[in-house]
Backbone as CSV, one residue per row, in Angstrom:
resi,resn,N_x,N_y,N_z,CA_x,CA_y,CA_z,C_x,C_y,C_z
1,MET,-6.632,-0.868,23.586,-5.488,-1.474,22.912,-4.841,-0.449,22.004
2,LYS,-3.541,-0.490,21.942,-2.798,0.439,21.094,-1.834,-0.357,20.237
3,TYR,-2.022,-0.267,18.938,-1.183,-1.003,18.008,-0.463,-0.028,17.096
4,GLU,0.805,-0.239,16.925,1.537,0.532,15.932,1.732,-0.356,14.711
5,ILE,1.144,0.063,13.625,1.244,-0.688,12.372,2.147,0.082,11.432
6,LEU,3.140,-0.594,10.907,4.095,0.045,10.010,3.612,-0.115,8.577
7,ILE,3.424,1.007,7.892,2.976,1.013,6.499,4.193,1.296,5.629
8,LEU,4.576,0.326,4.795,5.801,0.433,4.010,5.498,0.484,2.516
9,GLY,6.350,1.206,1.790,6.211,1.248,0.340,7.278,2.128,-0.275
10,GLU,7.795,1.691,-1.420,8.781,2.471,-2.144,8.114,3.702,-2.771
11,PRO,8.896,4.617,-3.345,8.291,5.770,-4.021,7.302,5.328,-5.093
12,ALA,6.178,6.040,-5.167,5.130,5.783,-6.165,4.481,4.415,-6.001
13,SER,4.489,3.885,-4.780,3.814,2.611,-4.537,2.328,2.805,-4.259
14,GLY,1.873,4.062,-4.188,0.455,4.349,-4.006,-0.004,4.403,-2.567
15,LYS,0.942,4.486,-1.641,0.607,4.458,-0.219,-0.282,5.630,0.206
16,SER,0.063,6.837,-0.221,-0.675,8.023,0.223,-2.124,7.993,-0.228
17,ASN,-2.361,7.668,-1.499,-3.735,7.622,-1.998,-4.512,6.453,-1.415
18,PHE,-3.847,5.334,-1.168,-4.512,4.202,-0.532,-5.034,4.605,0.847
19,LEU,-4.169,5.218,1.656,-4.571,5.586,3.017,-5.648,6.664,3.014
20,ARG,-5.581,7.592,2.054,-6.608,8.642,1.991,-7.957,8.042,1.625
21,MET,-7.978,7.122,0.664,-9.240,6.489,0.297,-9.730,5.541,1.395
22,LEU,-8.810,4.959,2.139,-9.188,4.121,3.277,-9.864,4.971,4.351
23,ALA,-9.293,6.149,4.626,-9.892,7.057,5.606,-11.297,7.469,5.163
24,TYR,-11.464,7.695,3.860,-12.801,8.025,3.338,-13.762,6.862,3.562
25,LYS,-13.320,5.640,3.262,-14.169,4.460,3.458,-14.645,4.378,4.895
26,TRP,-13.788,4.702,5.831,-14.138,4.563,7.239,-15.048,5.680,7.745
27,THR,-15.410,6.615,6.868,-16.413,7.627,7.225,-17.820,7.191,6.816
28,LEU,-17.932,6.149,5.995,-19.230,5.738,5.456,-20.042,4.955,6.484
29,ALA,-21.357,5.045,6.355,-22.254,4.436,7.335,-22.126,2.921,7.375
30,ASP,-21.820,2.297,6.221,-21.759,0.838,6.184,-20.389,0.275,6.539
31,SER,-19.476,1.122,6.954,-18.128,0.662,7.267,-18.096,-0.101,8.586
32,ALA,-17.407,-1.242,8.592,-17.253,-2.027,9.819,-16.297,-1.353,10.795
33,VAL,-15.436,-0.477,10.264,-14.478,0.268,11.082,-14.921,1.722,11.139
34,LYS,-14.921,2.296,12.316,-15.312,3.685,12.494,-14.131,4.480,13.048
35,GLN,-13.996,5.707,12.563,-12.928,6.583,13.033,-13.464,7.521,14.108
36,THR,-12.709,7.660,15.184,-13.042,8.670,16.189,-12.015,9.802,16.180
37,LYS,-10.832,9.510,15.641,-9.812,10.537,15.442,-8.976,10.145,14.243
38,THR,-8.844,11.088,13.316,-8.117,10.810,12.075,-6.841,11.642,12.039
39,PRO,-5.711,11.060,11.663,-4.467,11.830,11.550,-4.645,12.997,10.574
40,SER,-4.028,14.118,10.900,-4.163,15.320,10.073,-3.722,15.068,8.639
41,MET,-2.756,14.159,8.463,-2.255,13.864,7.123,-3.324,13.247,6.229
42,LEU,-4.401,12.731,6.843,-5.460,12.084,6.077,-6.738,12.914,6.019
43,LEU,-6.664,14.176,6.435,-7.842,15.042,6.446,-7.957,15.907,5.198
44,ASP,-7.016,15.748,4.287,-7.049,16.519,3.051,-8.373,16.277,2.324
45,GLN,-9.039,17.365,1.908,-10.353,17.262,1.285,-10.301,17.207,-0.235
46,ASP,-9.114,17.239,-0.822,-9.005,17.281,-2.277,-9.695,16.112,-2.951
47,ILE,-9.683,14.951,-2.307,-10.256,13.764,-2.917,-11.740,13.950,-3.198
48,PHE,-12.411,14.773,-2.372,-13.842,15.008,-2.556,-14.124,16.002,-3.669
49,GLU,-13.080,16.564,-4.240,-13.222,17.455,-5.387,-12.594,16.844,-6.640
50,GLY,-12.218,15.585,-6.545,-11.693,14.886,-7.709,-10.214,15.039,-7.939
51,TYR,-9.484,15.460,-6.903,-8.029,15.569,-7.014,-7.378,14.465,-6.175
52,VAL,-6.318,13.897,-6.670,-5.635,12.849,-5.922,-4.577,13.462,-5.010
53,VAL,-4.058,12.632,-4.116,-3.069,13.082,-3.147,-1.678,13.027,-3.762
54,ASP,-0.891,14.065,-3.546,0.476,14.091,-4.045,1.323,13.113,-3.240
55,ARG,2.428,12.705,-3.828,3.353,11.838,-3.104,3.875,12.543,-1.871
56,THR,4.131,11.761,-0.810,4.639,12.310,0.441,6.003,12.957,0.230
57,GLN,6.105,14.224,0.618,7.361,14.944,0.438,8.100,15.173,1.751
58,SER,7.387,15.115,2.860,7.986,15.465,4.146,8.772,14.309,4.733
59,ASP,9.570,14.626,5.752,10.284,13.587,6.482,9.307,12.859,7.393
60,TYR,9.830,11.921,8.128,8.991,11.074,8.973,8.215,11.893,10.000
61,LYS,6.967,11.533,10.135,6.133,12.050,11.215,5.084,10.984,11.489
62,SER,4.383,11.101,12.596,3.374,10.097,12.896,2.083,10.782,13.316
63,GLY,1.007,10.051,13.229,-0.283,10.547,13.658,-1.052,9.420,14.317
64,THR,-1.969,9.769,15.198,-2.758,8.770,15.900,-4.087,8.576,15.183
65,TRP,-4.391,7.337,14.879,-5.640,6.979,14.216,-6.460,6.199,15.225
66,ASP,-7.500,6.820,15.756,-8.358,6.177,16.750,-9.559,5.559,16.044
67,LEU,-9.747,4.256,16.247,-10.767,3.505,15.523,-11.603,2.654,16.470
68,LYS,-12.784,2.286,16.001,-13.611,1.307,16.697,-13.912,0.175,15.724
69,PHE,-13.702,-1.050,16.197,-13.967,-2.228,15.378,-14.447,-3.364,16.270
70,GLU,-15.644,-3.863,15.969,-16.235,-4.969,16.738,-16.191,-4.700,18.237
71,ASN,-16.698,-3.544,18.619,-16.782,-3.129,20.023,-15.414,-2.970,20.685
72,GLN,-14.377,-2.938,19.890,-13.037,-2.696,20.418,-12.583,-1.289,20.032
73,GLU,-11.889,-0.661,20.920,-11.263,0.623,20.610,-9.814,0.361,20.237
74,ILE,-9.448,0.787,19.049,-8.110,0.528,18.540,-7.414,1.857,18.291
75,ASN,-6.245,2.003,18.861,-5.448,3.215,18.674,-4.193,2.844,17.899
76,ILE,-4.093,3.370,16.708,-2.952,3.045,15.857,-2.054,4.260,15.715
77,GLU,-0.790,4.068,15.998,0.196,5.092,15.687,0.598,4.872,14.235
78,LEU,0.139,5.749,13.380,0.342,5.560,11.948,1.521,6.394,11.473
79,PRO,2.645,5.768,11.169,3.786,6.519,10.663,3.541,6.994,9.239
80,GLU,4.070,8.135,8.901,4.018,8.628,7.526,5.411,9.132,7.166
81,TYR,5.919,8.715,6.048,7.260,9.077,5.610,7.265,8.993,4.098
82,ASN,8.263,9.591,3.473,8.294,9.471,2.021,8.945,8.158,1.613
83,GLY,8.549,7.668,0.435,9.003,6.364,-0.019,10.495,6.273,-0.216
84,GLU,11.136,7.435,-0.461,12.585,7.427,-0.651,13.312,6.940,0.597
85,GLU,12.752,7.225,1.786,13.362,6.741,3.026,13.407,5.215,3.050
86,PHE,12.266,4.607,2.743,12.190,3.144,2.749,13.084,2.560,1.656
87,LEU,13.105,3.197,0.491,13.942,2.729,-0.607,15.416,2.777,-0.219
88,ASP,15.814,3.828,0.475,17.204,3.969,0.897,17.598,2.862,1.863
89,ILE,16.663,2.494,2.730,16.949,1.427,3.693,17.079,0.083,2.991
90,THR,16.148,-0.206,2.082,16.182,-1.510,1.418,17.379,-1.649,0.492
91,GLN,17.788,-0.544,-0.135,18.892,-0.621,-1.091,20.256,-0.535,-0.429
92,HIS,20.369,0.308,0.612,21.685,0.594,1.178,21.815,0.228,2.651
93,ALA,20.725,-0.308,3.232,20.751,-0.707,4.651,21.146,0.442,5.565
94,ASN,20.672,1.650,5.230,20.967,2.825,6.053,19.968,2.909,7.205
95,TRP,20.124,2.026,8.170,19.215,1.980,9.302,19.539,3.086,10.302
96,THR,18.517,3.802,10.734,18.676,4.849,11.730,18.049,4.382,13.042
97,ILE,18.329,5.119,14.099,17.723,4.794,15.397,16.209,4.859,15.289
98,GLU,15.704,5.878,14.541,14.259,6.044,14.396,13.626,4.835,13.720
99,TRP,14.269,4.335,12.666,13.710,3.188,11.959,13.815,1.924,12.803
100,ASN,14.882,1.776,13.540,14.994,0.629,14.447,13.846,0.628,15.456
101,GLU,13.530,1.804,15.985,12.451,1.912,16.966,11.096,1.615,16.339
102,ARG,10.899,2.062,15.099,9.628,1.784,14.420,9.412,0.282,14.278
103,ILE,10.467,-0.417,13.894,10.360,-1.863,13.712,10.092,-2.548,15.047
104,ILE,10.843,-2.186,16.067,10.705,-2.815,17.385,9.301,-2.593,17.947
105,ASN,8.752,-1.377,17.751,7.450,-1.037,18.322,6.270,-1.526,17.497
106,SER,6.495,-1.873,16.253,5.382,-2.257,15.388,4.818,-3.619,15.786
107,LYS,3.499,-3.721,15.737,2.818,-4.984,16.019,2.372,-5.682,14.738
108,GLY,2.343,-4.937,13.648,1.964,-5.502,12.364,2.588,-4.675,11.250
109,ILE,2.732,-5.268,10.072,3.377,-4.604,8.940,2.491,-4.720,7.707
110,VAL,2.327,-3.592,7.018,1.643,-3.572,5.720,2.656,-3.111,4.686
111,LEU,2.902,-3.945,3.689,3.864,-3.634,2.636,3.119,-3.472,1.318
112,MET,3.297,-2.309,0.676,2.654,-2.052,-0.612,3.679,-2.167,-1.732
113,ILE,3.364,-3.007,-2.705,4.244,-3.249,-3.846,3.441,-3.002,-5.120
114,PRO,3.912,-2.177,-6.045,3.200,-2.000,-7.316,3.035,-3.336,-8.032
115,VAL,1.865,-3.559,-8.573,1.583,-4.836,-9.222,2.503,-5.090,-10.409
116,ASP,3.015,-4.022,-10.994,3.974,-4.135,-12.084,5.144,-3.220,-11.756
117,LYS,6.165,-3.769,-11.145,7.279,-2.949,-10.690,8.076,-2.333,-11.832
118,ASP,7.855,-2.801,-13.053,8.609,-2.277,-14.191,7.912,-1.120,-14.880
119,GLU,6.682,-0.811,-14.438,5.941,0.244,-15.104,4.992,0.878,-14.105
120,VAL,5.534,1.704,-13.231,4.771,2.310,-12.150,4.402,3.730,-12.520
121,TYR,3.123,4.079,-12.414,2.760,5.456,-12.724,2.768,6.324,-11.472
122,ASP,3.159,7.544,-11.663,3.288,8.517,-10.592,2.191,9.547,-10.780
123,LEU,1.226,9.574,-9.861,0.054,10.423,-10.030,0.354,11.915,-9.891
124,ALA,1.551,12.242,-9.455,1.914,13.647,-9.325,2.422,14.233,-10.640
125,LYS,2.593,13.370,-11.651,3.142,13.813,-12.927,2.056,13.876,-13.992
126,PRO,2.266,14.682,-15.042,1.342,14.657,-16.174,1.287,13.261,-16.770
127,CYS,0.197,12.958,-17.467,-0.027,11.609,-17.978,1.131,11.104,-18.827
128,GLU,1.641,11.979,-19.722,2.677,11.519,-20.632,3.994,11.241,-19.931
129,GLN,4.106,11.644,-18.650,5.339,11.405,-17.907,5.131,10.432,-16.750
130,GLN,3.976,9.784,-16.687,3.655,9.007,-15.503,4.447,7.718,-15.376
131,VAL,4.874,7.129,-16.451,5.615,5.878,-16.354,7.014,6.164,-15.848
132,GLU,7.313,5.659,-14.672,8.601,5.963,-14.047,9.745,5.151,-14.658
133,THR,9.471,3.919,-15.019,10.502,3.066,-15.599,9.954,2.409,-16.842
134,LYS,10.812,2.099,-17.757,10.357,1.509,-19.006,10.006,0.050,-18.832
135,LYS,9.406,-0.508,-19.884,9.043,-1.914,-19.833,10.293,-2.770,-19.638
136,PHE,10.073,-3.931,-19.067,11.188,-4.804,-18.738,12.027,-5.177,-19.961
137,GLU,13.324,-5.048,-19.815,14.260,-5.497,-20.826,15.313,-6.338,-20.125
138,LYS,16.078,-7.116,-20.878,17.068,-8.010,-20.268,18.055,-7.246,-19.401
139,LYS,18.409,-6.031,-19.842,19.400,-5.283,-19.079,18.857,-4.777,-17.746
140,ASP,17.515,-4.861,-17.554,16.923,-4.436,-16.289,16.916,-5.559,-15.258
141,ALA,17.374,-6.743,-15.631,17.276,-7.912,-14.759,17.960,-7.682,-13.416
142,GLU,19.098,-6.987,-13.420,19.825,-6.774,-12.173,18.994,-5.956,-11.199
143,ASN,18.219,-4.976,-11.703,17.392,-4.164,-10.829,16.275,-4.980,-10.204
144,ILE,15.677,-5.887,-11.021,14.604,-6.713,-10.508,15.130,-7.644,-9.421
145,VAL,16.262,-8.291,-9.684,16.885,-9.161,-8.685,17.241,-8.364,-7.441
146,GLY,17.726,-7.120,-7.641,18.085,-6.278,-6.513,16.899,-6.013,-5.616
147,SER,15.735,-5.705,-6.187,14.533,-5.465,-5.393,14.171,-6.693,-4.576
148,ASP,14.252,-7.836,-5.198,13.951,-9.090,-4.523,14.783,-9.248,-3.252
149,PHE,16.088,-9.147,-3.402,16.969,-9.374,-2.264,16.973,-8.210,-1.273
150,ASN,16.658,-7.006,-1.723,16.535,-5.885,-0.806,15.388,-6.098,0.173
151,TYR,14.261,-6.600,-0.324,13.129,-6.901,0.556,13.490,-8.023,1.529
152,ILE,14.179,-9.026,1.035,14.593,-10.127,1.912,15.486,-9.600,3.034
153,ARG,16.446,-8.768,2.667,17.359,-8.218,3.663,16.607,-7.374,4.694
154,PHE,15.617,-6.619,4.226,14.832,-5.784,5.143,14.113,-6.653,6.173
155,PHE,13.451,-7.714,5.722,12.686,-8.537,6.661,13.582,-9.421,7.520
156,GLN,14.784,-9.688,7.085,15.745,-10.338,7.967,16.105,-9.408,9.127
157,GLN,16.243,-8.125,8.805,16.536,-7.137,9.848,15.355,-6.983,10.800
158,VAL,14.129,-7.067,10.271,12.939,-7.023,11.119,12.996,-8.137,12.163
159,ALA,13.293,-9.350,11.711,13.371,-10.484,12.635,14.483,-10.284,13.650
160,LEU,15.618,-9.738,13.207,16.745,-9.501,14.110,16.376,-8.495,15.189
161,LEU,15.755,-7.388,14.789,15.389,-6.355,15.757,14.332,-6.837,16.740
162,LYS,13.472,-7.722,16.281,12.432,-8.255,17.156,12.906,-9.496,17.916
163,LYS,14.200,-9.801,17.752,14.836,-10.907,18.470,14.148,-12.241,18.226
164,ILE,13.821,-12.460,16.951,13.221,-13.719,16.530,14.313,-14.566,15.894
165,SER,14.458,-15.766,16.355,15.496,-16.657,15.847,15.340,-16.893,14.352
166,ARG,16.463,-17.057,13.675,16.446,-17.333,12.238,15.672,-18.604,11.928
167,LYS,15.697,-19.560,12.855,15.020,-20.836,12.647,13.565,-20.807,13.099
168,GLU,13.165,-19.740,13.768,11.810,-19.655,14.294,10.852,-19.110,13.234
169,VAL,9.664,-19.710,13.135,8.655,-19.217,12.205,8.083,-17.910,12.738
170,LYS,8.034,-16.891,11.883,7.626,-15.559,12.311,6.106,-15.460,12.444
171,LYS,5.673,-14.848,13.543,4.241,-14.662,13.777,3.903,-13.182,13.945
172,ILE,4.495,-12.371,13.093,4.164,-10.945,13.036,3.125,-10.777,11.931
173,PRO,1.924,-10.272,12.230,0.925,-10.095,11.167,1.486,-9.256,10.019
174,LEU,1.455,-9.830,8.830,2.029,-9.183,7.654,1.014,-9.184,6.520
175,VAL,0.698,-7.988,6.034,-0.166,-7.826,4.867,0.687,-7.292,3.724
176,ILE,0.634,-7.968,2.593,1.304,-7.493,1.384,0.221,-7.117,0.379
177,ILE,0.236,-5.870,-0.050,-0.770,-5.375,-0.998,-0.114,-5.148,-2.346
178,MET,-0.563,-5.896,-3.337,-0.112,-5.687,-4.711,-0.965,-4.555,-5.281
179,ASN,-0.401,-3.357,-5.274,-1.174,-2.151,-5.574,-1.265,-1.877,-7.072
180,PHE,-2.253,-1.076,-7.458,-2.547,-0.736,-8.861,-2.996,-1.980,-9.638
181,TRP,-3.808,-2.814,-9.000,-4.267,-4.044,-9.651,-5.012,-3.753,-10.951
182,ASP,-5.578,-2.567,-11.071,-6.304,-2.188,-12.289,-5.392,-2.140,-13.508
183,LYS,-4.084,-2.099,-13.293,-3.151,-2.023,-14.420,-2.935,-3.362,-15.114
184,LEU,-3.330,-4.452,-14.490,-3.164,-5.750,-15.128,-4.091,-5.855,-16.335
185,ASP,-3.598,-6.423,-17.403,-4.457,-6.569,-18.582,-5.450,-7.706,-18.368
186,LYS,-6.429,-7.783,-19.239,-7.532,-8.728,-19.065,-7.082,-10.180,-19.111
187,THR,-5.963,-10.450,-19.737,-5.473,-11.829,-19.795,-4.969,-12.316,-18.445
188,SER,-4.750,-11.373,-17.519,-4.230,-11.730,-16.188,-5.318,-11.727,-15.129
189,ILE,-6.565,-11.643,-15.545,-7.650,-11.429,-14.593,-7.830,-12.592,-13.626
190,ASN,-7.415,-13.792,-14.013,-7.633,-14.957,-13.157,-6.477,-15.256,-12.203
191,ILE,-5.388,-14.517,-12.293,-4.283,-14.775,-11.381,-4.597,-14.226,-9.999
192,THR,-4.036,-14.833,-8.989,-4.269,-14.386,-7.622,-3.185,-13.392,-7.206
193,PRO,-3.436,-12.589,-6.162,-2.391,-11.701,-5.651,-1.114,-12.448,-5.276
194,GLU,-1.255,-13.637,-4.690,-0.059,-14.417,-4.360,0.690,-14.815,-5.625
195,ASP,-0.047,-15.191,-6.666,0.589,-15.534,-7.940,1.393,-14.351,-8.472
196,ARG,0.800,-13.166,-8.375,1.466,-11.981,-8.906,2.720,-11.640,-8.103
197,LEU,2.637,-11.759,-6.782,3.806,-11.518,-5.944,4.927,-12.479,-6.310
198,GLU,4.582,-13.743,-6.484,5.592,-14.735,-6.850,6.195,-14.439,-8.218
199,SER,5.383,-13.912,-9.125,5.859,-13.606,-10.468,6.787,-12.399,-10.480
200,VAL,6.443,-11.371,-9.710,7.213,-10.124,-9.706,8.463,-10.231,-8.835
201,LEU,8.322,-10.864,-7.666,9.435,-10.970,-6.708,9.551,-12.421,-6.222
202,PRO,10.004,-13.318,-7.070,9.987,-14.755,-6.721,10.835,-15.128,-5.523
203,TRP,12.016,-14.537,-5.381,12.874,-14.882,-4.241,12.276,-14.360,-2.932
204,PHE,11.767,-13.149,-2.977,11.133,-12.594,-1.782,9.899,-13.408,-1.408
205,TYR,9.117,-13.784,-2.398,7.924,-14.602,-2.149,8.313,-15.897,-1.432
206,ASN,9.313,-16.586,-1.936,9.725,-17.850,-1.321,10.293,-17.641,0.074
207,PHE,11.018,-16.542,0.262,11.556,-16.228,1.585,10.429,-16.055,2.601
208,ILE,9.416,-15.264,2.229,8.310,-14.999,3.142,7.527,-16.277,3.435
209,MET,7.222,-17.040,2.406,6.422,-18.242,2.593,7.153,-19.309,3.403
210,CYS,8.474,-19.291,3.367,9.264,-20.260,4.133,9.518,-19.809,5.570
211,ASN,9.501,-18.511,5.801,9.891,-17.990,7.113,8.739,-17.461,7.953
212,TRP,7.591,-17.222,7.344,6.451,-16.677,8.073,5.426,-17.773,8.339
213,ASP,4.801,-17.731,9.481,3.663,-18.599,9.750,2.558,-18.226,8.763
214,ARG,2.037,-19.195,8.007,1.052,-18.902,6.969,-0.228,-18.322,7.536
215,GLU,-0.471,-18.507,8.817,-1.646,-17.910,9.444,-1.449,-16.423,9.717
216,TYR,-0.235,-15.951,9.546,0.077,-14.559,9.876,0.462,-13.730,8.646
217,ILE,0.137,-14.223,7.475,0.434,-13.462,6.261,-0.754,-13.539,5.311
218,GLN,-1.068,-12.383,4.703,-2.103,-12.326,3.681,-1.615,-11.413,2.555
219,VAL,-1.881,-11.826,1.323,-1.518,-11.034,0.145,-2.807,-10.632,-0.565
220,TYR,-2.930,-9.346,-0.866,-4.123,-8.822,-1.531,-3.723,-8.057,-2.784
221,GLY,-4.657,-7.962,-3.712,-4.536,-7.014,-4.812,-5.421,-5.828,-4.487
222,ALA,-5.006,-4.624,-4.874,-5.809,-3.443,-4.552,-5.695,-2.388,-5.640
223,SER,-6.768,-1.621,-5.771,-6.791,-0.472,-6.675,-7.406,0.697,-5.924
224,PRO,-6.580,1.586,-5.353,-7.113,2.684,-4.537,-7.972,3.675,-5.317
225,LEU,-7.657,3.878,-6.610,-8.346,4.894,-7.402,-9.038,4.328,-8.635
226,GLY,-8.989,3.024,-8.819,-9.684,2.402,-9.929,-9.057,2.691,-11.284
227,SER,-9.814,2.400,-12.316,-9.308,2.508,-13.688,-9.112,3.942,-14.150
228,LEU,-9.615,4.910,-13.384,-9.478,6.313,-13.764,-8.165,6.925,-13.284
229,ALA,-7.377,6.170,-12.545,-6.203,6.715,-11.866,-5.263,7.480,-12.783
230,GLU,-4.983,6.941,-13.955,-3.987,7.557,-14.822,-4.447,8.903,-15.381
231,SER,-5.744,9.190,-15.289,-6.261,10.457,-15.818,-6.529,11.485,-14.727
232,LEU,-6.315,11.112,-13.470,-6.539,12.039,-12.368,-5.269,12.831,-12.073
233,ARG,-5.423,13.972,-11.414,-4.300,14.865,-11.131,-4.363,15.375,-9.699
234,VAL,-3.213,15.789,-9.173,-3.202,16.522,-7.917,-3.664,17.944,-8.203
235,ARG,-4.154,18.634,-7.198,-4.773,19.946,-7.409,-3.826,20.949,-8.069
236,ASP,-2.601,21.068,-7.554,-1.719,22.120,-8.065,-1.108,21.781,-9.425
237,LYS,-1.404,20.588,-9.943,-0.931,20.239,-11.283,-2.098,20.038,-12.261
238,TYR,-3.293,20.423,-11.806,-4.451,20.293,-12.687,-4.396,21.390,-13.743
239,PRO,-4.470,21.031,-15.033,-4.328,22.035,-16.097,-5.454,23.058,-16.103
240,GLU,-5.123,24.292,-16.473,-6.138,25.345,-16.563,-7.176,25.009,-17.621
241,ALA,-6.731,24.379,-18.685,-7.649,23.953,-19.746,-7.502,22.438,-19.917
242,PRO,-8.134,21.650,-19.038,-7.951,20.191,-19.080,-8.513,19.577,-20.357
243,SER,-7.907,18.497,-20.794,-8.417,17.777,-21.954,-9.749,17.134,-21.591
244,LYS,-10.470,16.719,-22.600,-11.761,16.074,-22.370,-11.585,14.818,-21.522
245,ARG,-10.530,14.063,-21.773,-10.287,12.832,-21.028,-10.074,13.107,-19.549
246,ILE,-9.255,14.112,-19.249,-8.974,14.453,-17.850,-10.220,14.987,-17.159
247,SER,-10.955,15.849,-17.843,-12.162,16.435,-17.269,-13.223,15.370,-16.997
248,GLU,-13.426,14.485,-17.953,-14.440,13.441,-17.783,-14.040,12.444,-16.700
249,ALA,-12.749,12.153,-16.599,-12.288,11.226,-15.569,-12.572,11.781,-14.174
250,ARG,-12.329,13.060,-13.997,-12.594,13.682,-12.701,-14.082,13.635,-12.364
251,GLN,-14.930,13.897,-13.340,-16.377,13.865,-13.119,-16.857,12.455,-12.783
252,LYS,-16.371,11.464,-13.521,-16.761,10.077,-13.265,-16.288,9.627,-11.889
253,PHE,-15.100,10.041,-11.511,-14.549,9.681,-10.204,-15.446,10.192,-9.086
254,LEU,-15.913,11.430,-9.204,-16.734,12.041,-8.166,-18.151,11.481,-8.138
255,ARG,-18.666,11.068,-9.295,-20.042,10.579,-9.356,-20.230,9.293,-8.555
256,ASN,-19.204,8.502,-8.449,-19.338,7.223,-7.750,-18.085,6.941,-6.924
257,LEU,-17.812,7.837,-5.995,-16.585,7.764,-5.206,-16.476,6.457,-4.422
258,GLN,-17.606,5.936,-3.956,-17.589,4.718,-3.134,-17.157,3.485,-3.917
259,LYS,-17.288,3.521,-5.245,-16.975,2.356,-6.062,-15.644,2.490,-6.807
260,GLN,-14.839,3.466,-6.442,-13.561,3.649,-7.134,-12.475,2.738,-6.588
261,SER,-12.520,2.453,-5.304,-11.470,1.659,-4.658,-11.949,0.228,-4.456
262,TRP,-11.066,-0.725,-4.696,-11.458,-2.119,-4.492,-10.257,-2.999,-4.171
263,VAL,-10.579,-4.185,-3.654,-9.575,-5.157,-3.209,-9.876,-6.504,-3.848
264,ILE,-8.822,-7.227,-4.190,-8.918,-8.580,-4.733,-8.319,-9.552,-3.716
265,THR,-8.999,-10.659,-3.476,-8.494,-11.671,-2.554,-8.024,-12.900,-3.333
266,ASN,-7.276,-13.752,-2.668,-6.790,-14.971,-3.307,-7.910,-15.987,-3.538
267,ASP,-8.929,-15.953,-2.691,-10.032,-16.903,-2.827,-10.872,-16.640,-4.069
268,ASN,-11.084,-15.339,-4.376,-11.913,-14.970,-5.524,-11.241,-13.842,-6.307
269,PRO,-10.211,-14.158,-7.072,-9.430,-13.105,-7.736,-10.169,-12.354,-8.837
270,THR,-11.317,-12.848,-9.268,-12.062,-12.151,-10.318,-13.137,-11.223,-9.752
271,ILE,-13.305,-11.233,-8.425,-14.349,-10.434,-7.778,-13.744,-9.193,-7.135
272,LYS,-14.286,-8.020,-7.479,-13.854,-6.771,-6.856,-14.644,-6.552,-5.561
273,ASN,-13.924,-6.390,-4.463,-14.545,-6.057,-3.179,-14.340,-4.567,-2.940
274,TYR,-15.432,-3.807,-2.937,-15.312,-2.353,-2.844,-15.137,-1.908,-1.400
275,ASP,-14.090,-2.397,-0.789,-13.807,-2.091,0.609,-12.309,-2.211,0.861
276,LEU,-11.607,-1.092,0.873,-10.160,-1.095,1.096,-9.782,-1.536,2.503
277,SER,-10.752,-1.599,3.396,-10.424,-1.951,4.779,-10.242,-3.452,4.989
278,ILE,-10.559,-4.265,3.978,-10.464,-5.732,4.132,-9.088,-6.172,4.638
279,PRO,-7.972,-5.694,4.065,-6.659,-6.117,4.596,-6.443,-5.689,6.044
280,PHE,-6.955,-4.505,6.396,-6.745,-4.003,7.751,-7.640,-4.730,8.755
281,ILE,-8.841,-5.100,8.346,-9.708,-5.871,9.231,-9.060,-7.213,9.554
282,TRP,-8.461,-7.837,8.541,-7.724,-9.081,8.802,-6.616,-8.822,9.819
283,MET,-5.892,-7.710,9.653,-4.820,-7.350,10.574,-5.360,-7.132,11.985
284,PHE,-6.471,-6.379,12.119,-7.046,-6.101,13.431,-7.440,-7.388,14.144
285,LYS,-8.005,-8.317,13.398,-8.417,-9.582,14.010,-7.207,-10.367,14.501
286,LYS,-6.137,-10.343,13.737,-4.919,-11.030,14.169,-4.327,-10.385,15.419
287,LEU,-4.320,-9.067,15.423,-3.753,-8.365,16.576,-4.609,-8.564,17.823
288,GLY,-5.901,-8.784,17.632,-6.806,-8.956,18.762,-6.810,-10.355,19.345
289,ASN,-6.189,-11.302,18.639,-6.151,-12.686,19.142,-5.223,-12.826,20.342
């Protein structure tokens, strides 16, 4: 079986580090998913030395991810592109032939959304510059509304390209990952990923829930790098004389690499599942039906 899964995310949505840590998870002995061929974009060894992956800078390219799951051989064409491409499409509807083909050929979609769209950290920047946008203010309301309707417009185009009637319930496996879940404060610990999606993007949430078959959509919370994320650096931006905080964060990250990444489900939002593959396993099972 060969499935093309489209991985979507705006700039600084954490897509690159999520996929790199996912590839690492699939190398472990206890992983339910095994890799037989890994895309070159995910072979970077920096993560094993305590450096995070820089944001994607290149134009679109794809790689083949060959996997085994439950005695099935799964071949995924994994697209990789920079987040600015996706942002340009959602904001300005600049659809290209290449993007039309990606949508038509995709069998499933994974959308990564920062858990707090008003305060997204960029791991390629020094700590004091990591916050890309300031805290929400009334004058930012238009941008928040814009994001909501941009996502709606994008998924309307998905249905159009796949020739699905506007009145027909969509049965395209869709995973929405609310990324950087570790950034939520302790007062929000009991909210579910679906609750957070509805809070951050209420119009998009209602659009998806009204137009998608509920059996074909799952929303997760995820933390690819855990609570140490804000103190980690990419290799070429690692300071020659790192502060104690940065140095200790790198050491702690390496000491327990298997426990840095985790996923939150709607059923048990207070429980950390140390397995980033949970959303993809759900996707594989849907695609195999």
